[in-house]
Backbone as ProteinMPNN parsed JSONL, in Angstrom:
{"seq_chain_A": "HISYGDDGLKYARLTGSAWENETVTSEGENSSLALDAAGKPHISYYDFVNGDLKYAYHMGPDLSASFKRVEPRRAEAGERITYTLQIVSEGSGSTAFSLNDPVPAHTTYVPGSAWASGGTISDTAGIHWTGTVSASSRLSATFAVTIDGDLVQPTAIVNEATLVGDPAGPLTLRAAIIVEPYEFYLPLVLRNGP", "coords_chain_A": {"N_chain_A": [[11.755, -14.871, 20.007], [10.677, -18.452, 18.705], [10.471, -21.607, 18.337], [7.758, -24.511, 19.071], [7.083, -27.695, 20.107], [3.926, -28.474, 20.656], [1.416, -30.138, 20.662], [1.566, -30.3, 18.348], [3.894, -28.708, 15.728], [4.843, -25.21, 17.143], [4.892, -21.62, 16.565], [6.22, -19.332, 18.522], [6.419, -15.138, 19.259], [7.679, -12.562, 21.315], [5.781, -9.627, 21.432], [6.11, -6.858, 22.382], [4.743, -6.287, 25.234], [3.519, -9.114, 25.626], [3.02, -12.301, 24.462], [3.033, -13.756, 20.893], [1.205, -16.471, 19.442], [1.497, -19.102, 16.769], [-0.343, -22.022, 15.249], [2.627, -23.757, 13.289], [2.272, -26.069, 11.749], [0.623, -29.453, 12.095], [1.744, -31.165, 12.121], [4.129, -31.858, 12.909], [7.353, -31.775, 14.545], [10.64, -31.189, 16.83], [12.024, -29.499, 16.202], [14.365, -26.688, 14.558], [15.056, -23.394, 14.852], [15.969, -19.855, 13.297], [16.209, -16.905, 12.39], [16.117, -14.32, 9.558], [18.356, -11.77, 7.866], [16.256, -9.72, 8.302], [14.871, -10.343, 10.038], [12.933, -12.584, 10.007], [11.328, -15.454, 10.522], [12.257, -18.738, 10.238], [11.79, -22.263, 9.485], [13.086, -25.314, 10.75], [11.733, -28.54, 10.626], [10.706, -31.633, 11.802], [8.189, -34.142, 10.319], [6.26, -36.172, 11.79], [4.199, -37.095, 10.871], [4.618, -37.965, 8.312], [6.785, -38.463, 8.001], [9.391, -37.364, 7.664], [11.853, -34.246, 6.74], [11.527, -31.745, 7.382], [10.743, -28.329, 5.828], [9.773, -24.61, 6.933], [8.511, -21.029, 6.204], [8.033, -17.773, 7.786], [6.291, -15.369, 6.223], [5.052, -13.314, 6.771], [3.457, -9.619, 7.013], [3.602, -8.007, 3.862], [3.585, -5.125, 2.353], [4.075, -3.936, 0.422], [3.903, -3.593, -2.173], [2.338, -2.264, -2.427], [0.876, 1.126, -4.147], [-0.042, 3.916, -5.839], [-2.527, 6.362, -8.013], [-3.227, 8.559, -10.904], [-5.998, 10.053, -12.21], [-6.84, 12.19, -14.714], [-4.028, 11.534, -16.143], [-2.664, 13.519, -17.491], [-4.106, 17.237, -17.106], [-5.783, 20.267, -17.771], [-5.628, 23.563, -16.182], [-7.722, 23.746, -13.816], [-9.182, 22.184, -13.85], [-10.74, 18.7, -12.578], [-9.361, 16.295, -11.067], [-8.917, 12.786, -9.694], [-7.121, 10.854, -7.366], [-6.273, 7.455, -6.824], [-5.283, 5.209, -4.245], [-4.179, 2.004, -3.844], [-3.907, -0.398, -1.135], [-2.628, -3.035, -1.22], [-1.596, -5.947, -0.216], [0.488, -8.593, -0.061], [1.35, -10.663, 2.103], [1.425, -12.661, 4.568], [-0.492, -13.363, 6.858], [-2.952, -10.691, 8.417], [-2.566, -7.232, 8.653], [-2.222, -4.394, 10.476], [-2.954, -0.413, 9.233], [-1.561, 2.657, 8.82], [-2.118, 5.302, 6.446], [-1.52, 8.77, 5.594], [-2.265, 11.65, 3.156], [-0.818, 14.143, 2.377], [-2.681, 16.872, 0.708], [-2.115, 18.02, -2.654], [0.254, 20.997, -3.865], [-1.224, 23.543, -5.277], [-3.741, 22.786, -6.277], [-6.959, 21.684, -4.61], [-8.804, 20.515, -2.189], [-11.993, 18.13, -2.764], [-14.593, 18.62, -1.403], [-16.136, 15.909, 0.868], [-15.583, 14.18, -0.683], [-13.332, 11.885, -0.627], [-13.544, 8.394, -0.631], [-13.59, 4.512, 0.913], [-13.044, 1.275, 0.257], [-12.6, -0.172, 2.55], [-11.975, -0.039, 6.501], [-11.254, 3.074, 7.991], [-11.634, 6.556, 7.198], [-10.959, 9.899, 6.984], [-11.13, 13.17, 6.013], [-10.01, 15.557, 6.822], [-7.134, 18.236, 7.077], [-6.011, 16.804, 4.67], [-5.997, 13.857, 3.528], [-6.615, 10.893, 5.454], [-6.487, 7.743, 6.481], [-6.797, 4.671, 8.005], [-6.786, 1.493, 9.021], [-6.835, -2.363, 8.73], [-5.591, -4.423, 6.571], [-5.887, -7.801, 5.111], [-4.347, -11.14, 4.959], [-3.521, -11.504, 1.822], [-4.556, -9.958, 0.011], [-6.635, -6.988, -1.048], [-7.339, -2.86, -0.356], [-9.15, -0.299, -1.382], [-9.069, 3.156, -1.905], [-10.225, 6.447, -2.792], [-10.156, 9.874, -3.639], [-10.957, 13.439, -4.818], [-9.232, 15.884, -6.506], [-9.409, 19.648, -7.27], [-7.355, 21.147, -9.68], [-6.13, 24.392, -9.111], [-7.029, 27.22, -11.207], [-5.506, 29.292, -11.768], [-2.577, 28.552, -12.74], [-0.062, 29.464, -14.98], [1.873, 28.573, -15.707], [3.418, 25.497, -17.568], [3.102, 23.494, -15.247], [4.133, 20.545, -12.816], [2.374, 18.406, -10.835], [3.066, 16.763, -8.049], [2.274, 14.179, -5.883], [2.464, 12.87, -2.752], [2.113, 9.865, -0.857], [2.255, 9.033, 2.461], [2.614, 5.745, 4.079], [1.982, 3.486, 6.782], [2.855, 0.636, 8.202], [4.09, -1.562, 7.094], [6.504, -4.171, 7.592], [8.691, -3.725, 7.005], [9.354, -0.919, 6.79], [7.972, 2.45, 6.993], [6.226, 3.175, 3.628], [6.899, 5.463, 0.402], [4.229, 6.552, -1.187], [3.672, 7.731, -4.989], [2.473, 9.65, -7.056], [2.324, 11.708, -10.18], [0.544, 14.144, -12.023], [0.908, 16.315, -15.662], [0.245, 19.873, -15.413], [-0.888, 21.031, -18.334], [-1.623, 24.307, -19.429], [-1.515, 25.566, -21.468], [-3.21, 26.399, -24.426], [-2.631, 24.922, -27.879], [-3.502, 26.557, -31.086], [-2.839, 25.347, -34.472], [-2.769, 26.369, -37.969], [-4.541, 25.091, -40.646], [-2.793, 24.088, -43.34], [-3.386, 23.76, -47.123], [-2.345, 21.984, -49.421], [-1.721, 21.956, -53.04], [-4.134, 22.748, -53.036], [-7.788, 23.864, -54.488]], "CA_chain_A": [[11.35, -16.282, 19.205], [10.665, -19.683, 19.508], [9.344, -22.896, 17.807], [8.048, -25.597, 20.146], [6.375, -28.621, 19.893], [2.497, -28.888, 21.323], [-0.268, -31.165, 19.543], [2.222, -29.827, 16.349], [4.405, -27.304, 15.834], [4.035, -24.061, 16.598], [6.042, -20.494, 16.687], [5.512, -17.775, 19.142], [7.245, -13.791, 19.363], [7.503, -11.773, 21.911], [5.565, -8.075, 20.665], [5.444, -5.357, 23.449], [4.548, -7.205, 26.753], [2.477, -10.412, 25.135], [3.385, -13.666, 23.234], [1.823, -13.784, 19.91], [1.546, -17.632, 19.203], [0.631, -19.267, 16.165], [0.237, -23.319, 14.793], [2.877, -24.003, 11.916], [1.627, -27.116, 11.083], [0.011, -30.475, 13.316], [2.215, -32.775, 12.025], [5.893, -31.3, 12.69], [8.169, -31.72, 16.137], [11.398, -31.329, 16.603], [12.246, -27.938, 15.131], [14.981, -25.747, 14.868], [14.671, -22.101, 14.435], [16.774, -19.239, 12.657], [15.725, -15.624, 11.717], [16.963, -14.235, 8.37], [18.412, -10.599, 8.442], [15.142, -9.316, 7.498], [13.86, -11.353, 11.024], [11.646, -13.087, 9.624], [11.838, -16.972, 11.013], [12.512, -20.146, 9.553], [12.041, -22.827, 10.381], [13.243, -26.912, 10.029], [11.191, -29.358, 11.342], [10.892, -33.065, 11.467], [7.056, -34.48, 9.821], [6.113, -37.21, 12.597], [3.054, -38.731, 10.391], [5.449, -38.512, 6.948], [8.614, -39.013, 8.601], [10.19, -36.19, 6.714], [12.192, -33.251, 7.189], [10.649, -30.289, 6.266], [10.989, -26.263, 5.995], [8.733, -23.141, 7.042], [8.659, -20.175, 6.62], [7.27, -17.317, 7.86], [6.407, -14.321, 5.151], [4.745, -11.937, 7.441], [2.846, -8.774, 5.722], [3.918, -7.111, 3.035], [3.228, -4.435, 1.513], [5.536, -3.045, -0.415], [2.966, -3.501, -3.774], [0.334, -0.741, -2.73], [0.726, 1.65, -4.89], [-0.611, 5.047, -6.611], [-2.538, 6.246, -9.038], [-4.052, 9.664, -10.582], [-6.59, 10.319, -13.548], [-6.401, 11.502, -15.935], [-2.629, 11.727, -16.435], [-2.636, 15.509, -18.413], [-4.904, 17.839, -17.148], [-5.399, 21.51, -17.768], [-6.098, 24.442, -14.934], [-9.383, 24.006, -13.296], [-9.941, 20.644, -14.195], [-10.793, 17.719, -11.321], [-8.76, 14.986, -11.274], [-8.877, 12.075, -9.287], [-6.518, 10.102, -6.926], [-6.405, 6.166, -6.176], [-4.797, 4.58, -3.596], [-3.809, 0.784, -2.985], [-3.48, -0.79, -0.294], [-1.984, -4.669, -1.783], [-1.061, -7.441, 1.208], [1.116, -9.928, -0.512], [2.455, -11.488, 3.063], [0.663, -13.934, 5.145], [-1.497, -12.579, 8.171], [-3.669, -9.602, 8.869], [-1.72, -5.839, 9.065], [-2.73, -2.883, 10.689], [-1.83, 0.24, 8.565], [-2.361, 4.555, 8.492], [-2.134, 6.423, 5.627], [-1.511, 9.914, 5.12], [-2.089, 12.002, 2.338], [-1.658, 15.872, 2.164], [-3.775, 17.719, -0.246], [-1.286, 18.649, -3.356], [-0.053, 21.914, -3.671], [-1.745, 23.948, -6.916], [-5.071, 21.862, -5.871], [-8.406, 22.523, -3.753], [-9.849, 18.717, -2.352], [-13.329, 17.907, -3.514], [-15.412, 18.055, -0.456], [-17.386, 14.794, 0.711], [-14.899, 12.899, -1.995], [-13.082, 10.662, 0.432], [-13.878, 7.394, -0.254], [-12.265, 3.659, 0.891], [-13.384, -0.169, 0.375], [-12.69, -1.111, 3.496], [-11.136, 0.825, 6.871], [-11.843, 4.492, 8.432], [-11.042, 7.862, 6.061], [-11.378, 11.343, 6.685], [-10.771, 14.754, 5.036], [-9.268, 16.518, 7.513], [-6.024, 18.553, 6.712], [-5.629, 15.935, 3.86], [-6.958, 12.972, 3.926], [-6.452, 10.351, 6.767], [-6.742, 6.441, 6.57], [-6.8, 3.805, 8.644], [-7.786, 0.004, 9.044], [-6.547, -3.715, 8.908], [-5.812, -5.69, 5.598], [-5.765, -9.643, 5.388], [-3.826, -11.737, 3.616], [-3.307, -11.448, -0.287], [-6.039, -9.116, -0.674], [-6.754, -5.723, -1.469], [-7.841, -2.108, -0.248], [-9.291, 0.831, -2.469], [-9.467, 4.691, -1.848], [-10.026, 7.761, -3.461], [-10.234, 11.428, -3.415], [-10.771, 14.764, -5.745], [-8.977, 17.597, -6.186], [-9.098, 20.333, -8.53], [-6.177, 22.207, -9.837], [-6.109, 25.802, -9.509], [-7.12, 28.109, -12.084], [-4.551, 30.875, -12.291], [-1.594, 28.32, -13.023], [-0.159, 29.963, -15.913], [3.105, 28.06, -16.839], [2.882, 24.232, -17.529], [3.443, 22.501, -13.547], [4.113, 19.626, -11.907], [1.79, 18.118, -9.431], [3.652, 15.862, -6.992], [1.673, 13.726, -5.096], [3.123, 11.987, -1.946], [1.366, 9.664, 0.85], [2.968, 7.435, 3.279], [1.873, 4.99, 3.943], [2.713, 3.123, 7.982], [2.023, -0.684, 8.779], [4.282, -3.103, 6.949], [7.352, -4.137, 8.667], [10.101, -3.106, 6.606], [9.187, -0.006, 7.499], [7.121, 3.323, 5.892], [6.154, 3.953, 2.221], [5.993, 6.485, 0.0], [3.237, 6.082, -2.64], [3.509, 8.622, -5.335], [1.199, 10.021, -8.351], [2.665, 13.118, -10.8], [0.539, 14.686, -13.018], [1.231, 17.427, -15.686], [-0.811, 20.604, -15.95], [-0.926, 22.451, -19.356], [-2.336, 25.784, -19.034], [-1.414, 26.623, -22.884], [-3.992, 25.347, -26.062], [-2.387, 25.28, -28.758], [-4.283, 25.652, -32.72], [-2.363, 25.444, -36.092], [-3.156, 26.486, -39.417], [-4.615, 23.889, -41.492], [-2.378, 24.758, -44.615], [-3.426, 22.695, -48.006], [-1.055, 22.251, -50.851], [-2.66, 21.657, -54.38], [-5.654, 22.875, -53.12], [-8.035, 25.6, -54.472]], "C_chain_A": [[11.273, -17.331, 19.197], [10.142, -20.576, 18.872], [9.34, -23.377, 18.791], [7.373, -26.962, 19.582], [5.01, -28.796, 21.235], [1.249, -29.128, 20.507], [0.099, -30.398, 18.551], [3.146, -29.118, 16.404], [3.815, -26.098, 15.713], [5.301, -22.879, 17.019], [5.135, -19.738, 17.583], [6.602, -16.58, 19.089], [6.301, -12.93, 20.117], [6.758, -10.414, 21.179], [5.27, -7.544, 21.855], [5.897, -6.704, 24.567], [4.017, -8.532, 26.208], [3.23, -10.483, 23.861], [2.254, -13.553, 22.161], [2.284, -15.736, 19.278], [0.406, -17.895, 17.527], [1.171, -20.808, 15.66], [1.572, -23.15, 13.23], [2.954, -24.774, 10.995], [1.239, -28.59, 12.654], [1.111, -31.515, 13.601], [3.817, -32.569, 11.777], [5.928, -31.61, 14.849], [9.811, -31.69, 15.64], [12.637, -30.195, 15.953], [13.579, -27.297, 15.855], [14.662, -24.431, 14.101], [15.886, -21.003, 13.93], [15.997, -18.181, 12.054], [17.074, -15.399, 10.379], [17.72, -12.742, 8.868], [17.353, -9.452, 8.178], [14.285, -9.359, 8.951], [12.739, -11.851, 11.302], [12.231, -14.724, 10.151], [11.701, -17.854, 9.706], [13.125, -21.785, 10.225], [12.064, -24.756, 9.567], [13.139, -28.166, 11.063], [10.91, -31.289, 11.222], [8.999, -33.422, 11.33], [7.261, -35.732, 10.46], [5.116, -37.904, 11.625], [3.596, -38.866, 9.059], [6.846, -39.046, 7.084], [9.673, -38.547, 7.642], [10.561, -35.31, 7.089], [11.957, -32.354, 6.638], [11.11, -29.033, 6.206], [10.346, -25.788, 5.578], [9.61, -22.088, 6.945], [8.058, -18.599, 6.76], [7.019, -15.66, 6.917], [6.434, -12.733, 5.77], [3.772, -10.824, 6.73], [3.858, -8.109, 4.817], [3.562, -6.364, 2.155], [3.512, -3.09, 0.42], [4.943, -2.983, -2.276], [2.016, -2.856, -3.623], [0.98, 0.093, -3.586], [-0.475, 3.21, -5.13], [-1.155, 5.539, -7.501], [-3.35, 7.533, -9.246], [-4.729, 9.493, -12.365], [-7.152, 11.677, -13.606], [-4.701, 11.666, -15.989], [-1.597, 12.985, -16.604], [-4.15, 15.977, -18.026], [-4.692, 19.595, -17.703], [-5.815, 22.431, -16.446], [-7.802, 24.762, -14.978], [-10.741, 22.847, -13.001], [-9.98, 19.376, -12.92], [-10.259, 16.336, -11.724], [-8.747, 13.989, -10.252], [-7.743, 10.854, -8.769], [-7.308, 8.675, -6.099], [-5.264, 5.302, -5.603], [-4.777, 3.131, -3.252], [-3.555, 0.546, -2.387], [-2.635, -2.951, -0.733], [-1.645, -4.944, -0.199], [-0.647, -8.702, 0.117], [1.751, -10.782, 0.372], [0.946, -12.553, 3.256], [0.331, -12.776, 6.414], [-1.797, -11.155, 7.969], [-2.549, -8.443, 8.978], [-2.089, -4.766, 9.639], [-2.243, -1.613, 9.401], [-2.439, 1.576, 8.659], [-1.694, 4.547, 7.378], [-2.115, 7.728, 5.681], [-1.134, 10.805, 3.844], [-2.375, 13.199, 2.07], [-2.468, 16.45, 0.859], [-2.177, 18.676, -1.592], [-0.965, 19.395, -3.438], [-0.995, 22.184, -5.28], [-3.162, 23.423, -6.7], [-5.757, 22.574, -4.797], [-8.585, 21.1, -3.747], [-11.329, 19.129, -2.221], [-14.071, 17.746, -2.229], [-16.101, 16.906, -0.297], [-16.703, 13.606, -0.636], [-14.446, 11.796, -1.679], [-14.101, 9.557, 0.078], [-13.086, 5.699, 0.026], [-13.277, 2.628, 1.288], [-13.189, -0.611, 1.871], [-11.849, 0.428, 5.178], [-11.981, 2.239, 7.028], [-11.211, 5.215, 7.39], [-11.982, 8.83, 6.345], [-10.565, 12.156, 6.019], [-10.437, 15.239, 5.468], [-7.759, 17.38, 7.278], [-5.406, 17.427, 5.904], [-6.34, 14.676, 4.387], [-5.871, 11.309, 4.785], [-6.925, 8.579, 6.66], [-6.212, 5.214, 7.036], [-7.124, 2.766, 8.826], [-7.135, -0.998, 9.13], [-6.712, -4.135, 7.465], [-5.466, -6.758, 5.323], [-5.195, -9.885, 3.899], [-4.164, -11.623, 2.626], [-4.242, -11.299, -0.443], [-5.513, -7.16, -0.376], [-7.77, -4.154, -0.591], [-8.287, -1.118, -1.143], [-9.447, 1.863, -1.965], [-9.134, 5.206, -2.531], [-10.576, 8.756, -3.193], [-10.283, 12.145, -4.615], [-10.369, 15.494, -5.861], [-9.019, 18.158, -7.605], [-8.352, 21.071, -8.832], [-6.676, 23.569, -9.996], [-6.109, 26.689, -10.782], [-6.705, 28.698, -12.763], [-3.253, 30.222, -12.264], [-1.874, 28.9, -14.5], [1.476, 29.75, -16.443], [2.706, 26.208, -16.434], [3.526, 23.806, -15.558], [3.324, 20.709, -13.213], [3.494, 19.39, -10.908], [2.16, 16.474, -8.977], [2.932, 15.405, -6.062], [1.76, 12.808, -3.99], [2.071, 11.516, -0.619], [2.102, 8.482, 1.57], [1.843, 6.698, 4.223], [2.631, 3.67, 5.317], [1.715, 1.208, 7.892], [3.27, -2.298, 7.826], [5.652, -2.991, 7.824], [8.499, -3.927, 7.98], [10.163, -1.479, 6.823], [7.6, 1.57, 6.7], [7.269, 3.217, 4.104], [5.914, 4.848, 1.571], [5.331, 6.013, -0.715], [3.463, 7.266, -3.326], [2.926, 8.912, -6.597], [1.532, 11.323, -8.562], [1.689, 13.451, -11.842], [1.258, 16.271, -13.968], [0.0, 17.878, -15.924], [-0.78, 21.54, -16.677], [-1.511, 23.246, -19.856], [-2.469, 26.217, -20.18], [-2.796, 25.699, -23.812], [-2.93, 26.098, -27.281], [-3.375, 25.245, -30.613], [-3.015, 25.884, -33.902], [-3.188, 25.681, -37.232], [-3.425, 24.917, -40.126], [-4.034, 24.208, -42.785], [-2.421, 23.46, -45.884], [-2.463, 23.038, -49.139], [-1.721, 21.157, -52.337], [-3.575, 21.56, -54.322], [-6.59, 24.087, -53.984], [-7.425, 26.54, -54.371]], "O_chain_A": [[12.124, -17.677, 20.016], [8.94, -20.339, 18.757], [10.24, -23.211, 19.615], [7.239, -27.025, 18.36], [5.175, -29.148, 22.403], [0.421, -28.426, 19.927], [-0.728, -29.812, 17.853], [3.295, -28.74, 17.566], [2.929, -25.704, 14.954], [6.348, -23.149, 17.608], [3.921, -19.533, 17.547], [7.75, -16.969, 18.871], [5.119, -12.609, 19.989], [7.34, -10.144, 20.128], [4.174, -7.762, 22.373], [6.784, -7.552, 24.671], [4.576, -9.282, 27.009], [3.701, -9.784, 22.964], [1.052, -13.351, 22.333], [3.374, -16.102, 18.837], [-0.66, -17.388, 17.178], [2.362, -21.106, 15.57], [1.284, -22.442, 12.265], [3.402, -24.621, 9.859], [1.585, -28.525, 13.834], [1.382, -32.269, 14.536], [4.52, -32.95, 10.841], [5.151, -31.63, 15.803], [10.224, -32.016, 14.527], [13.749, -30.289, 15.435], [13.881, -27.291, 17.049], [14.136, -24.378, 12.99], [16.985, -21.44, 14.272], [15.137, -18.484, 11.227], [18.197, -15.876, 10.213], [17.731, -12.484, 10.071], [17.728, -8.325, 7.854], [13.283, -8.666, 9.126], [11.904, -11.765, 12.203], [13.42, -15.039, 10.125], [11.208, -17.668, 8.594], [14.062, -22.235, 10.885], [11.519, -25.261, 8.585], [13.926, -28.626, 11.89], [11.092, -31.865, 10.149], [8.368, -32.95, 12.275], [8.15, -36.477, 10.048], [5.132, -39.131, 11.522], [3.171, -39.847, 8.448], [7.631, -39.767, 6.469], [10.539, -39.18, 7.039], [9.874, -34.945, 8.043], [12.152, -32.123, 5.444], [12.196, -28.869, 6.762], [9.957, -25.9, 4.415], [10.787, -21.974, 7.286], [7.566, -18.178, 5.713], [7.872, -14.816, 7.195], [7.089, -11.704, 5.602], [3.248, -11.269, 5.709], [4.938, -7.722, 5.264], [3.183, -6.838, 1.084], [3.231, -1.972, -0.012], [5.486, -2.468, -3.253], [1.021, -2.748, -4.339], [2.053, -0.445, -3.857], [-1.553, 3.34, -4.55], [-0.395, 5.379, -8.456], [-4.087, 7.904, -8.333], [-4.178, 9.018, -13.358], [-7.813, 12.203, -12.71], [-4.655, 12.689, -15.305], [-0.484, 13.312, -16.19], [-5.166, 15.403, -18.416], [-3.585, 20.056, -17.978], [-6.434, 21.784, -15.602], [-8.617, 25.438, -15.605], [-11.872, 22.647, -12.559], [-8.901, 19.287, -12.334], [-10.708, 15.529, -12.538], [-8.305, 14.696, -9.346], [-7.447, 9.972, -9.576], [-8.247, 8.614, -5.306], [-4.427, 4.759, -6.324], [-5.428, 2.899, -2.233], [-2.433, 1.036, -2.263], [-2.272, -3.738, 0.142], [-1.498, -4.14, 0.722], [-1.417, -9.535, -0.361], [2.57, -11.597, -0.053], [0.008, -12.952, 2.566], [0.846, -11.693, 6.694], [-0.98, -10.434, 7.397], [-1.498, -8.849, 9.475], [-2.357, -3.959, 8.748], [-1.267, -1.862, 8.692], [-3.661, 1.711, 8.596], [-0.7, 3.832, 7.254], [-3.286, 7.992, 5.956], [0.025, 10.811, 3.431], [-3.465, 13.624, 1.688], [-2.56, 15.551, 0.022], [-1.51, 19.667, -1.296], [-1.95, 19.926, -2.924], [-1.315, 21.338, -6.115], [-3.85, 24.173, -7.392], [-5.427, 23.611, -4.221], [-8.575, 20.415, -4.77], [-11.767, 20.163, -1.717], [-14.204, 16.565, -1.909], [-16.814, 16.635, -1.263], [-17.197, 12.644, -1.225], [-14.862, 10.747, -2.171], [-15.29, 9.665, 0.379], [-12.031, 5.532, -0.585], [-14.109, 2.75, 2.187], [-13.836, -1.6, 2.216], [-11.359, 1.516, 4.875], [-13.025, 2.516, 6.437], [-10.341, 4.684, 6.7], [-13.199, 8.85, 6.161], [-9.471, 11.876, 5.53], [-10.113, 16.155, 4.713], [-6.981, 16.44, 7.444], [-4.323, 17.005, 6.31], [-7.047, 14.545, 5.386], [-4.716, 10.95, 4.558], [-8.131, 8.459, 6.879], [-5.22, 4.723, 6.499], [-8.351, 2.853, 8.86], [-6.32, -0.686, 9.998], [-7.864, -4.233, 7.043], [-4.238, -6.739, 5.235], [-5.285, -9.467, 2.744], [-5.381, -11.635, 2.442], [-5.017, -12.115, -0.941], [-4.616, -6.506, 0.155], [-8.915, -4.435, -0.237], [-7.44, -1.094, -2.036], [-10.34, 1.666, -1.141], [-8.078, 5.001, -3.13], [-11.571, 8.697, -2.47], [-9.704, 11.627, -5.57], [-10.973, 16.413, -5.308], [-8.806, 17.594, -8.679], [-8.514, 22.104, -8.183], [-7.501, 23.889, -10.851], [-5.029, 26.814, -11.359], [-6.995, 28.907, -13.941], [-2.404, 30.986, -11.806], [-2.933, 28.961, -15.126], [2.113, 30.436, -17.241], [2.047, 25.753, -15.499], [4.621, 24.154, -15.116], [2.393, 19.944, -13.465], [3.821, 20.009, -9.896], [1.713, 15.405, -9.395], [2.797, 16.214, -5.144], [1.094, 11.789, -4.173], [1.491, 12.208, 0.217], [2.387, 7.339, 1.211], [0.78, 6.973, 4.78], [3.615, 3.008, 4.988], [0.567, 0.835, 7.652], [3.193, -3.519, 7.962], [5.915, -2.045, 8.567], [9.49, -4.0, 8.707], [11.264, -0.97, 7.033], [6.566, 1.335, 6.074], [8.342, 3.194, 3.502], [4.826, 5.386, 1.773], [5.657, 4.89, -1.099], [3.529, 8.208, -2.536], [3.038, 7.917, -7.313], [1.306, 12.177, -7.705], [2.06, 12.908, -12.883], [1.9, 17.14, -13.378], [-0.988, 17.266, -16.331], [-0.685, 22.703, -16.286], [-2.059, 22.955, -20.919], [-3.287, 27.114, -20.382], [-3.105, 24.515, -23.681], [-2.603, 27.267, -27.487], [-3.769, 24.222, -31.174], [-2.375, 26.933, -33.834], [-4.286, 25.138, -37.353], [-2.696, 23.925, -40.105], [-4.878, 24.7, -43.534], [-1.748, 22.435, -45.775], [-2.005, 24.101, -49.559], [-2.027, 19.967, -52.408], [-4.264, 20.783, -54.984], [-6.075, 25.198, -54.112], [-7.976, 27.64, -54.41]]}, "name": "protein", "num_of_chains": 1, "seq": "HISYGDDGLKYARLTGSAWENETVTSEGENSSLALDAAGKPHISYYDFVNGDLKYAYHMGPDLSASFKRVEPRRAEAGERITYTLQIVSEGSGSTAFSLNDPVPAHTTYVPGSAWASGGTISDTAGIHWTGTVSASSRLSATFAVTIDGDLVQPTAIVNEATLVGDPAGPLTLRAAIIVEPYEFYLPLVLRNGP"}
């Protein structure tokens, strides 16, 4: 990691075998760089236009606000449910991601139900979604499954997806539903009635 002056203040880091460069500001020089515990750069520099000492930091990509949900929250055996995945980028810069989501136990994937607002989604042996999410944006995907019709006990169906692309490491996105195969019919009792 280096910061340097070249028609403004620049920041560069070595990513594998190539340097990635970006402009921090067009008005900076005489910088000092430090990395925090997460490896993110913090730069103090002199703003030669305004004559001020300034500070900049690089947030980088942050996908930790990504989530998964299931609708409806309660269902019966044989019913169709839909999972929604949201890749949420709250940091700076675009980042590539991949998401693997196996079809949960006690369900059957509804063929052709996988859809995504961006990237590429496939439904071979589970859901596989890849793409690039821009800074401060989100992408959505959905898919449907049918709950097995032969469930005879109350069952929790927990679905876990693994999202790769956040600099902090892989994230697990979970959604759960309770399948209640029993229907209860209670008698209506009237007091003081005819």
